[in-house]
C-alpha positions in Angstrom: -17.1 -85.8 -59.9 -17.8 -84.6 -63.4 -17.7 -81.0 -62.2 -14.3 -81.7 -60.5 -12.9 -83.1 -63.7 -14.1 -80.1 -65.6 -12.5 -77.7 -63.1 -9.2 -79.7 -63.3 -9.1 -79.6 -67.1 -10.1 -76.0 -67.5 -8.2 -74.4 -64.6 -5.2 -76.8 -65.1 -4.9 -76.0 -68.8 -5.3 -72.3 -68.2 -2.6 -72.2 -65.5 -0.4 -74.5 -67.6 -0.7 -72.1 -70.6 0.2 -69.2 -68.4 3.4 -70.9 -67.0 4.3 -71.9 -70.6 4.0 -68.3 -71.6 6.4 -67.5 -68.7 8.9 -70.0 -70.3 8.4 -72.4 -67.3 7.1 -76.0 -67.4 3.4 -76.0 -67.8 3.2 -78.8 -65.2 3.9 -76.3 -62.5 0.8 -74.3 -63.4 -1.2 -77.5 -63.4 0.1 -78.4 -59.9 -0.8 -74.9 -58.7 -4.3 -75.3 -60.1 -4.7 -78.6 -58.1 -3.4 -76.8 -54.9 -6.0 -74.1 -55.4 -8.9 -76.4 -56.1 -8.0 -79.2 -53.6 -9.1 -79.8 -50.0 -6.3 -77.6 -48.6 -7.3 -74.7 -51.0 -10.8 -73.8 -52.1 -12.1 -77.4 -51.6 -13.8 -77.6 -55.0 -12.8 -81.2 -55.8 -15.1 -84.2 -55.1 -13.8 -86.7 -52.5 -14.6 -89.6 -54.8 -12.2 -88.2 -57.4 -9.4 -87.8 -54.7 -10.0 -91.4 -53.7 -9.2 -92.7 -57.2 -6.4 -90.2 -57.8 -3.7 -92.9 -57.3 -5.1 -95.0 -60.1 -5.4 -92.0 -62.4 -1.8 -91.0 -61.7 -0.7 -94.6 -62.5 -2.5 -94.4 -65.8 -0.6 -91.2 -66.7 2.7 -93.0 -65.9 1.7 -95.9 -68.2 1.2 -93.4 -71.1 4.5 -91.6 -70.6 6.5 -94.8 -70.4 4.8 -96.2 -73.6 5.7 -92.9 -75.4 9.3 -93.4 -74.3 9.4 -97.0 -75.6 7.8 -96.1 -78.9 10.6 -93.5 -79.5 13.6 -95.5 -78.3 15.9 -97.0 -81.0 18.1 -99.8 -79.6 20.7 -99.1 -82.3 21.2 -95.6 -81.0 21.5 -96.9 -77.5 24.2 -99.4 -78.3 26.4 -96.7 -79.6 26.7 -95.2 -76.2 27.5 -98.4 -74.3 28.6 -98.3 -70.7 27.4 -94.9 -69.7 23.8 -95.7 -70.6 23.9 -98.8 -68.4 25.4 -96.9 -65.4 22.8 -94.0 -65.8 20.1 -96.6 -65.3 20.9 -96.9 -61.5 24.1 -95.1 -60.3 22.7 -91.5 -60.1 19.6 -92.8 -58.3 21.7 -94.8 -55.9 23.9 -91.7 -55.2 20.8 -89.6 -54.6 19.3 -92.1 -52.2 22.5 -92.2 -50.3 22.5 -88.4 -50.1 18.9 -88.4 -48.7 19.7 -91.2 -46.2 22.7 -89.1 -45.0 20.9 -85.7 -44.9 17.2 -86.3 -44.0 17.8 -87.8 -40.5 19.9 -84.7 -39.7 17.7 -82.0 -41.2 14.2 -83.6 -40.8 14.6 -85.9 -37.8 13.4 -89.0 -39.6 14.6 -92.6 -39.2 17.0 -94.1 -41.7 14.3 -96.3 -43.2 12.0 -93.3 -43.6 14.8 -91.5 -45.2 15.4 -94.4 -47.5 11.7 -94.3 -48.6 12.0 -90.5 -49.1 15.2 -91.0 -51.1 13.6 -93.7 -53.3 10.8 -91.2 -54.1 13.1 -88.4 -54.9 15.7 -90.4 -56.9 13.7 -90.8 -60.1 14.1 -88.5 -63.1 10.9 -87.2 -64.7 9.8 -88.7 -68.0 7.2 -85.8 -68.3 10.0 -83.3 -68.5 12.8 -85.3 -70.1 11.0 -87.4 -72.7 9.5 -84.5 -74.8 12.8 -82.7 -74.8 14.8 -85.7 -75.8 12.3 -86.3 -78.7 12.8 -82.7 -79.7 16.6 -83.1 -79.8 16.2 -86.2 -82.0 14.0 -84.3 -84.4 16.4 -81.4 -84.6 19.5 -83.5 -84.7 21.2 -82.1 -81.6 23.5 -84.6 -79.8 22.3 -87.5 -82.0 25.7 -88.3 -83.4 27.0 -89.0 -79.8 23.7 -90.8 -79.0 22.9 -88.4 -76.1 19.1 -88.1 -76.5 18.7 -91.9 -76.9 21.0 -92.5 -73.9 19.1 -90.2 -71.6 15.7 -91.3 -72.9 16.4 -95.0 -72.2 18.4 -94.6 -69.0 15.8 -92.2 -67.5 13.0 -94.7 -68.2 14.9 -97.6 -66.6 16.0 -95.3 -63.8 12.3 -94.8 -63.0 11.6 -98.5 -62.9 14.7 -99.2 -60.8 13.6 -96.5 -58.3 10.0 -97.7 -58.2 11.1 -101.3 -57.5 13.4 -100.1 -54.7 10.6 -97.8 -53.4 8.2 -100.8 -53.3 10.8 -102.8 -51.3 11.4 -100.0 -48.8 7.7 -99.3 -48.2 7.0 -103.0 -47.8 9.7 -103.2 -45.1 8.2 -100.2 -43.3 4.8 -101.7 -43.4 5.9 -105.2 -42.3 8.5 -103.9 -39.8 11.1 -106.5 -41.0 14.8 -106.2 -41.7 15.9 -105.9 -45.3 17.8 -109.0 -46.6 20.0 -109.8 -49.5 17.0 -111.4 -51.2 15.2 -108.0 -51.2 18.1 -106.5 -53.1 18.3 -109.4 -55.6 14.6 -108.8 -56.5 15.5 -105.5 -58.2 17.6 -107.0 -61.1 15.3 -110.0 -61.4 12.2 -107.7 -61.7 14.0 -105.7 -64.4 15.0 -108.8 -66.4 11.6 -110.5 -66.2 9.7 -107.3 -66.9 11.8 -106.4 -70.0 11.7 -109.9 -71.3 7.9 -110.2 -70.9 7.3 -106.8 -72.5 9.6 -107.6 -75.4 7.8 -110.9 -76.1 4.3 -109.2 -75.8 5.4 -106.4 -78.1 6.7 -108.9 -80.7 3.4 -110.8 -80.5 1.3 -107.7 -80.8 3.1 -106.5 -84.0 2.5 -109.8 -85.6 -1.2 -109.6 -84.6 -1.5 -106.1 -86.0 0.1 -107.2 -89.3 -2.4 -110.0 -89.7 -5.6 -108.2 -88.7 -6.5 -104.8 -90.0 -7.9 -102.3 -87.6 -7.8 -98.6 -86.9 -4.9 -97.2 -85.0 -7.3 -96.0 -82.3 -8.3 -99.6 -81.7 -4.6 -100.6 -81.5 -4.1 -97.9 -78.8 -7.0 -99.3 -76.8 -5.4 -102.8 -77.0 -2.0 -101.4 -76.0 -3.5 -99.6 -73.0 -5.5 -102.7 -71.9 -2.3 -104.8 -72.1 -0.4 -102.2 -70.2 -3.0 -102.1 -67.4 -2.8 -105.9 -67.2 1.0 -105.8 -66.9 0.8 -103.3 -64.1 -1.8 -105.5 -62.4 0.4 -108.6 -63.0 3.0 -106.9 -60.8 0.5 -106.8 -58.0 -0.6 -110.4 -58.6 3.0 -111.7 -58.5 4.1 -109.6 -55.5 5.7 -111.8 -52.9 6.2 -114.7 -55.3 8.0 -113.5 -58.4 9.7 -110.2 -58.8 8.3 -108.5 -61.9 8.3 -104.9 -63.1 5.1 -104.1 -65.0 6.2 -100.6 -65.9 9.5 -101.8 -67.5 7.4 -104.4 -69.4 5.3 -101.6 -70.8 8.3 -99.7 -72.0 9.9 -102.8 -73.5 6.7 -103.5 -75.3 6.9 -100.1 -77.0 10.6 -100.7 -77.9 9.7 -104.0 -79.5 6.9 -102.5 -81.6 9.4 -99.8 -82.8 12.0 -102.5 -83.5 9.7 -104.8 -85.5 7.1 -102.4 -86.9 8.6 -98.9 -87.0 5.9 -97.4 -89.3 3.1 -98.4 -86.9 5.2 -97.3 -83.9 5.4 -93.8 -85.3 1.7 -93.6 -85.8 0.9 -94.9 -82.3 3.4 -92.5 -80.8 1.3 -89.6 -82.3 -1.8 -91.1 -80.7 -0.1 -91.3 -77.3 1.1 -87.7 -77.6 -2.6 -86.7 -77.8 -3.5 -88.9 -74.8 -0.8 -87.3 -72.8 -2.4 -83.9 -73.1 -5.3 -85.0 -70.8 -3.2 -87.3 -68.7 -0.6 -84.6 -67.9 -3.3 -82.2 -66.6 -4.9 -84.9 -64.5 -1.6 -86.2 -63.0 -0.1 -82.9 -61.8 -3.4 -81.3 -60.8 -4.3 -84.2 -58.5 -0.8 -84.2 -57.0 -1.2 -80.5 -56.2 -4.5 -81.2 -54.6 -2.9 -83.5 -52.0 -0.4 -80.8 -50.7 -1.0 -79.7 -47.1 0.2 -76.1 -47.0 0.6 -75.9 -43.3 2.7 -79.0 -43.1 4.8 -77.9 -46.1 5.5 -74.5 -44.4 6.5 -76.3 -41.1 9.4 -78.2 -42.7 9.9 -76.1 -45.9 13.4 -74.8 -45.3 14.9 -78.1 -44.1 13.1 -80.1 -46.8 14.4 -77.7 -49.5 18.0 -78.3 -48.2 17.4 -82.1 -48.4 16.2 -81.7 -52.0 19.2 -79.5 -53.0 21.7 -81.6 -51.2 20.4 -84.8 -52.8 20.5 -83.1 -56.2 24.3 -82.5 -55.7 24.7 -86.2 -55.0 22.7 -87.1 -58.1 24.7 -84.8 -60.4 27.9 -86.3 -59.0 26.6 -89.8 -59.9 25.9 -88.7 -63.5 29.4 -87.3 -63.7 30.8 -90.6 -62.7 28.7 -92.4 -65.3 30.0 -90.2 -68.2 33.6 -89.9 -66.9 36.3 -91.3 -69.2 34.0 -91.4 -72.3 34.2 -89.9 -75.7 31.7 -87.2 -74.7 33.0 -83.7 -74.6 32.9 -81.7 -71.3 29.9 -79.7 -72.7 28.0 -82.9 -73.5 28.8 -84.3 -70.1 27.5 -81.1 -68.5 24.3 -81.3 -70.5 23.7 -84.9 -69.4 24.1 -83.8 -65.8 21.6 -81.0 -66.2 19.1 -83.2 -68.2 19.1 -85.7 -65.3 17.9 -83.3 -62.6 14.2 -82.7 -63.1 11.7 -84.6 -61.0 7.9 -84.6 -61.6 6.1 -87.7 -63.0 7.3 -90.5 -60.7 7.2 -88.2 -57.6 3.6 -87.3 -58.6 2.7 -91.0 -59.1 4.2 -92.5 -55.9 4.8 -89.6 -53.6 1.4 -90.0 -51.9 1.6 -93.8 -51.5 3.3 -93.8 -48.1 0.6 -91.5 -46.8 -2.1 -93.7 -48.2 -0.4 -96.8 -46.6 -0.6 -95.0 -43.2 3.1 -94.8 -42.7 4.3 -92.3 -40.2 6.6 -90.6 -42.8 3.8 -90.4 -45.4 3.0 -86.7 -45.1 6.7 -85.8 -44.9 7.5 -87.8 -48.0 4.7 -86.2 -50.0 5.8 -82.7 -48.9 9.4 -83.3 -49.9 8.3 -84.9 -53.2 6.1 -81.8 -54.1 8.9 -79.4 -53.2 11.3 -81.5 -55.3 9.0 -81.1 -58.3 8.6 -77.3 -57.7 12.4 -76.8 -57.5 13.9 -79.3 -60.0 11.2 -79.4 -62.8 11.7 -75.7 -63.8 15.4 -75.9 -63.2 16.0 -78.9 -65.4 13.6 -77.8 -68.1 15.0 -74.3 -68.3 18.6 -75.6 -68.3 17.8 -78.1 -71.2 15.9 -75.6 -73.2 18.5 -72.8 -72.9 21.7 -74.8 -73.2 21.2 -77.6 -75.7 22.2 -75.5 -78.7 25.4 -74.4 -77.0 26.4 -77.7 -75.4 25.4 -80.2 -78.0 26.6 -80.6 -81.6 24.0 -80.6 -84.4 24.3 -83.5 -86.8 25.0 -82.3 -90.3 22.6 -84.7 -91.9 19.7 -83.4 -89.9 20.7 -79.8 -90.8 20.9 -80.6 -94.5 17.5 -82.3 -94.4 16.0 -79.0 -93.3 
């Protein structure tokens, strides 16, 4: 397993650097490295590593959501108001509807299988969006209108919303029962309980960190341990109390920033360093699970599903920002920024396959194609357009 990890880090970083040099997201290179090293490529990866890949991908998701929480100012979010709330779920719902309409026609799957596929595709990628929104905040682009904060917060909640819906759909497929109104009510309950628990834990941790002196590295270890327990708590409470451990993790980071901003800034830098290794592991292991022959069999139809669903998603974003104070250029940037998929698809795309669901391999194939198509599209669009579509805040300009 140590040899496999060494190969993942070395080849993944090398390919990632090459794609970065090509002005493309480095995660694509990392995924390509996993495809090459995995069982459907050269077969260099140890089976034991592939067996725990799900847990490793979840750890990466915990790190990226904590980073998002530690950078999210509630005051900036309040300035945006209604659009930020709608962006948390409406684009995802629109995209899921698009997949449910298109996938049965193009891929021949059932409506439930299409709903599972749609819930995998519907999440925006923190790995692509979060670093770019943090960059916009640092440079002052769109900050006056609150656009980076709006996208950062909404994208994070969007991910949690989608994951909760995905869990409900896969549970239905596994149990072969019909979905009830109670299943839908679990989504807002899980969001409320998760955010409340995370906020309370974050408040308690900042008090603890003020009372007892310790190195920031130790604080990071404590935060990671608490985050893992929150994820596990979601499994413990499953079937009894709806609870979102991932949203609790993000809310914990927000609370730390709210009550102890100096510490939050230092911890954010630590998590940025952790993400270097987590990113390589996440996307390389996703690439390793791709079955090339299966992907080629449904490639064209799957690509049409991804592109069609993306149109539905951008339409949903357009509805969220309609009749707001945002300019047409700012609305266009928001629509473009909400297109990339990567992190959540990498984290949950293989779960239906591991559960033994008939749609598992199809869902994974479509998830990987969505990453390959939308991650470079969204990243390039944001990088190339933000200076033209967003206003630079004068205060940030003067500070430089």
